[in-house]
Phi, psi and omega in degrees: 000134184244017181302121178058023181298321180295322177295318179293324176296321176297319177302314177300312181298325178293330184264334182295334180292347177284351184241134178278165185301320181297316179297315181300315182295319182275348181233028185300332178288344178255358185300313179300314179300314182299318186273323187249003183223006178254354177209162179275141176286316179234137175239127178108134182297315181300313179299321181293317179298316178299317181296319181291323180053221181276007179259009185306312183292325176295319178296314179300315179297323178297316178296315180301311180301315181300307184290322179293322179289330182271319188243349182084357177202171182257129180256334182288137176285099185284355176271354181252106183305323180296316179292326178297311180298314183292325177289320178299315179294328176298314181294310180296326177301326176301315180296317182295314180294318179300316178297317179300311181294321179296319179291327180284316188239355178018264187296323181297317178293316184292326182293336179296338180299331180297338185258007179269156182270178182300323179294319179297317179297321177297318179298319178297320179294316183294317187264333187079010181279166176280177185299315182297319179294319179297320177297321179297317178295314181299316178300316180294321178298320178293320177296328178285354176092012180287125175265103185303324184285345183257353184258156177284167177302318181296316178298319179297311181299317178297319180294321178298310182298314180298316182292320178299316179298312181296324185281319189245338191240345186303321182290334184266352182280000000 
């Protein structure tokens, strides 16, 4: 869905200038969080309703599909227009940041995939996240004490989804 993607991209471009190249390069896995999850895109119910316009139900369905595919359930309060707009911009922001990083580092970022292990690749498949995000999830799962070799596929998948939610989405829900 590309509803207001160009506007959201402008928001990204307005905020990316606050970070120097060195910070972006060493914190690229936190770039999306910094720009799309540390402040609200829209504040106020009236502004959010106006922003959604006649696309409100399409935006809500996009959020539902996204969260259900990632977490198996919906966490965003879809009755709150402000939360709907901010979650939607968060989701579209993932695409924008991924495109930005790919354009900046392309092959260098992509070549790192060759050095990830099978668990990291499984996390990337389950979540659709990039390598850095998958590594962050894997590290957190290990810190949580999960022994990958001792858990079932279902336990692993559940742990991935729970950890991804806790790591990347809890603040925006």
